[in-house]
C-alpha positions in Angstrom: -213.7 -9.3 202.0 -212.1 -9.0 198.5 -214.2 -9.6 195.4 -212.8 -10.4 192.0 -214.1 -12.0 188.8 -212.8 -15.4 190.1 -214.4 -15.3 193.5 -214.5 -13.9 197.1 -211.7 -14.0 199.7 -212.6 -15.1 202.3 -215.9 -16.6 201.2 -217.1 -17.9 204.5 -218.1 -15.8 207.6 -219.6 -16.5 211.0 -221.7 -13.7 212.6 -224.1 -13.5 215.6 -227.8 -13.1 215.3 -229.3 -9.8 216.4 -225.8 -8.1 216.3 -225.3 -5.4 213.5 -222.9 -6.4 210.8 -220.8 -4.0 208.7 -219.6 -5.9 205.7 -216.8 -4.2 203.8 -216.1 -5.5 200.3 -213.1 -4.3 198.2 -213.4 -4.8 194.5 -210.1 -6.1 193.3 -211.2 -6.7 189.7 -214.8 -7.8 189.2 -216.4 -7.9 185.8 -219.7 -9.1 184.3 -222.0 -10.7 186.8 -219.5 -10.4 189.7 -219.9 -6.6 189.8 -222.8 -6.9 192.4 -223.5 -9.2 195.4 -226.9 -10.4 196.5 -228.0 -12.2 199.7 -231.8 -12.2 199.5 -232.2 -14.0 202.8 -230.1 -11.4 204.7 -231.0 -8.1 203.1 -232.9 -6.5 200.2 -231.3 -5.3 197.1 -227.7 -5.7 196.0 -224.3 -4.5 196.9 -222.9 -2.7 193.8 -219.2 -3.1 193.3 -216.7 -0.7 191.6 -213.2 -1.8 190.8 -210.7 -0.2 193.2 -213.4 0.9 195.7 -214.7 -0.6 198.9 -218.5 -1.0 199.2 -220.2 -1.3 202.6 -223.4 -3.2 203.5 -224.9 -3.0 207.0 -227.5 -5.4 208.2 -228.6 -7.2 211.3 -229.2 -11.0 210.9 -232.3 -12.1 212.8 -232.3 -15.9 212.6 -229.5 -18.5 213.0 -228.6 -20.6 209.9 -226.4 -20.7 206.9 -227.1 -18.1 204.2 -225.7 -18.0 200.7 -224.4 -14.8 199.0 -223.5 -14.6 195.4 -223.0 -12.6 192.3 -226.3 -11.7 190.7 -226.2 -14.8 188.4 -225.4 -17.2 191.3 -222.2 -18.5 189.8 -219.8 -17.1 192.3 -220.8 -17.8 195.9 -220.0 -17.7 199.6 -221.7 -18.4 202.9 -222.5 -16.4 206.0 -223.3 -18.5 209.0 -225.5 -16.8 211.6 -225.2 -18.3 215.2 -227.1 -17.5 218.4 
């Protein structure tokens, strides 16, 4: 996924429950609150972003459902749908 100060591209994903996910996020120009991503329902902490770099977050979703991810202020958002 690409992350910028105006949003995420793509901003919707579908993954399987109980299957490890490797989420790669390339920072193409974040600033302010968009320099980190949180998804409290999927993993603890935040994904710190650095312009021009790719950050990696690995997690294993356990329960089916739609989960929101966002900048740390919640203004820029996306969705990860976990299916069985």
